[in-house]
Structure formats: structure tokens, C-alpha cells
C-alpha positions as CSV (number, residue, x, y, z in Angstrom):
1,M,-20.9,-21.5,-12.9
2,L,-17.8,-19.8,-13.5
3,A,-18.6,-18.6,-17.4
4,S,-21.7,-17.3,-16.1
5,L,-19.7,-14.3,-14.4
6,I,-17.6,-13.5,-17.5
7,E,-17.6,-9.7,-18.4
8,F,-16.7,-10.0,-22.2
9,S,-16.6,-6.0,-21.8
10,R,-13.6,-6.7,-20.2
11,I,-12.3,-9.2,-22.8
12,G,-12.4,-5.9,-25.6
13,R,-10.8,-3.8,-22.5
14,L,-7.8,-5.7,-22.9
15,L,-8.0,-6.2,-26.5
16,Q,-8.3,-2.3,-26.7
17,A,-5.3,-1.9,-24.6
18,L,-3.0,-4.1,-26.2
19,V,-3.6,-2.9,-29.9
20,M,-3.3,0.9,-28.1
21,F,0.3,-0.5,-26.2
22,A,1.6,-2.2,-29.7
23,Y,0.8,1.2,-31.3
24,A,2.4,3.7,-28.9
25,I,5.6,1.8,-28.4
26,P,7.3,2.5,-31.8
27,A,5.1,6.1,-32.1
28,S,6.2,7.4,-28.7
29,G,9.4,8.8,-29.9
30,V,11.1,7.8,-26.3
31,D,14.8,6.3,-27.4
32,W,14.0,2.5,-25.9
33,T,17.2,2.1,-24.5
34,L,18.0,-0.9,-22.2
35,D,17.1,1.2,-19.3
36,K,13.6,2.2,-20.8
37,I,12.5,-1.2,-21.4
38,L,13.2,-1.8,-17.7
39,T,11.2,1.1,-16.6
40,L,8.5,-0.1,-19.2
41,M,8.3,-3.7,-17.6
42,F,9.0,-2.6,-14.2
43,M,5.9,-0.3,-14.2
44,L,3.6,-3.1,-16.1
45,A,4.7,-5.8,-13.1
46,G,4.1,-2.3,-10.1
47,G,0.6,-1.8,-11.4
48,L,0.2,-5.6,-11.4
49,V,1.1,-5.7,-7.9
50,V,-0.4,-2.6,-6.7
51,F,-3.7,-3.2,-8.3
52,S,-3.8,-6.9,-6.8
53,G,-2.9,-5.4,-2.7
54,L,-6.1,-3.1,-4.0
55,F,-8.7,-6.1,-4.8
56,I,-7.1,-7.7,-1.6
57,I,-7.8,-5.0,1.0
58,Y,-11.4,-4.6,-1.1
59,A,-11.8,-9.0,-0.5
60,S,-10.6,-8.1,3.2
61,L,-13.1,-5.7,4.0
62,C,-15.8,-8.6,3.1
63,F,-14.4,-10.2,6.8
64,F,-15.5,-6.8,8.7
65,T,-18.6,-5.6,7.2
66,I,-22.1,-6.8,5.2
67,E,-22.3,-3.8,3.6
68,G,-21.7,-3.1,0.5
69,L,-17.9,-1.7,-0.4
70,E,-18.5,0.4,-3.9
71,F,-15.8,3.2,-2.2
72,M,-13.2,0.4,-2.8
73,N,-14.2,1.8,-6.8
74,I,-12.9,5.0,-6.0
75,F,-9.4,3.6,-5.7
76,T,-9.8,0.7,-8.5
77,D,-11.6,2.0,-11.0
78,G,-10.8,5.8,-9.8
79,G,-7.2,4.4,-10.0
80,R,-7.4,3.5,-13.8
81,E,-9.1,6.7,-14.1
82,F,-6.8,9.0,-12.3
83,G,-3.7,8.0,-14.9
84,R,-5.5,9.0,-18.0
85,Y,-4.4,12.5,-16.7
86,P,-0.7,13.5,-14.8
87,F,-1.0,12.9,-11.3
88,S,0.6,16.3,-11.1
89,I,-2.7,19.0,-12.5
90,Y,-4.5,16.9,-9.2
91,G,-2.7,19.1,-7.2
92,E,0.6,18.0,-4.4
93,G,-2.3,16.8,-2.0
94,V,-3.5,14.2,-4.0
95,L,-0.3,13.7,-5.2
96,K,1.0,12.7,-2.0
97,F,-1.6,10.7,-1.2
98,L,-1.2,8.3,-4.5
99,T,2.6,8.1,-3.8
100,Y,2.7,7.4,0.4
101,V,-1.2,5.4,1.2
102,I,-2.1,3.9,-2.0
103,P,1.4,4.0,-4.4
104,L,-0.4,4.8,-7.6
105,A,1.7,7.1,-8.8
106,L,4.9,5.3,-8.1
107,F,4.3,2.5,-11.4
108,Q,2.5,5.3,-13.3
109,Y,3.8,9.3,-12.7
110,Y,7.2,8.9,-11.3
111,P,8.2,6.4,-14.1
112,F,6.5,7.7,-17.0
113,L,8.4,11.3,-16.1
114,Y,11.6,9.0,-16.5
115,L,10.4,7.4,-19.5
116,I,9.5,10.6,-21.6
117,G,12.6,12.4,-20.5
118,K,11.0,15.0,-18.3
119,S,13.1,13.7,-15.1
120,D,16.9,12.5,-15.8
121,N,16.3,10.6,-12.3
122,T,17.0,7.1,-12.9
123,Y,15.3,6.5,-8.9
124,Y,12.5,7.0,-10.7
125,M,12.9,4.0,-13.1
126,F,13.3,1.9,-9.4
127,L,9.8,3.3,-8.3
128,P,7.5,1.0,-9.2
129,L,9.4,-2.0,-7.5
130,V,9.4,0.2,-4.5
131,G,5.6,0.6,-5.1
132,M,5.2,-3.7,-5.1
133,L,6.0,-3.4,-1.0
134,F,2.5,-2.2,-0.9
135,I,1.5,-5.6,-1.3
136,I,2.7,-6.9,2.4
137,P,0.2,-4.9,4.2
138,C,-2.5,-5.7,2.0
139,L,-1.4,-9.4,2.8
140,I,-1.4,-9.0,6.7
141,F,-4.7,-7.0,6.4
142,W,-6.0,-10.3,4.9
143,R,-4.5,-12.7,7.3
144,I,-6.1,-10.5,10.2
145,G,-9.1,-10.9,8.6
146,V,-9.2,-14.5,7.8
147,R,-8.2,-14.6,11.8
148,H,-11.4,-13.0,12.7
149,Y,-13.4,-14.5,10.2
150,K,-16.6,-16.4,11.8
151,S,-19.2,-18.0,10.0
152,T,-22.5,-18.1,10.9
153,G,-22.9,-21.5,11.0
154,S,-25.6,-21.5,8.3
């Protein structure tokens, strides 16, 4: 039953991402000091936690509606698409939204500026850790949904 839901295209995307990541690290021209390596690890961990939080919100909404929740793809798939370009090109409003509401910029944009040397602010290195706090309201929303869940009895 579980194998029927496996999308093999995702395995291809993962392999492609790993190959590009392995190529980009030495070819990036970044001076890989300890702080830059930590920044990269924080970025990966921050992305994992923030996207996990988004999927928790997506699942939690199912407690409150039976309608399709395709608008959540704006934040999950859209977040991946937004990351293809620097967040600054989308304007200040979008950058603020992606910093303070859905903290995609905290693990993508600001640490990357530090990583490539566009900013000397070492605070940017730790922003992915701050972005991980996004999981707290996501889990609270999940708990609220579980608490208010009522079965149909069928």
C-alpha cells in the first residue's frame, strides 16, 4: 500500500540536487572556513525544520475543512520556486513576509548573503536557527486541530 504512493520523480529530483550540491561546493569560490561550513549546515537544518512546519500546517488544516488545500502549495512548492532567485528581487513587502511570517528568508536569503561574502554580518549565520522557531506555532496549531477533531463515526 505504501509503495503505491511513491513518486519516483522525487528520487530523481533528490539525486539531481545531490549531484549539483556536490558540484557547487568546490566550484562556488567560497572560502570554506569553519563559520561558512556551520552556516551551510544551519541553512540545511533550518530548511528542513521550516518546511516540516509548513507540512504540519498543511496537515493541520485538514482538521478544519474538507475542501482542497491547494493554496498551501504556494508556501511549499512556491517556497522552493522563490528560492531560485534572490528574495530581494520580489520587493520589500515579499521579503518582509518571507522573513517574519513564513521564515524562508531566514534560512535561504540572509545566510546566503553571508556565505558568498555579500554581507559581513555574522548574525546572518545564526538566522536559520531563529527560523527553526517557526516549528513551535506549527505544532501548537496541530495540537489545536487534534483537540477540536470530531470523527464522523463511520
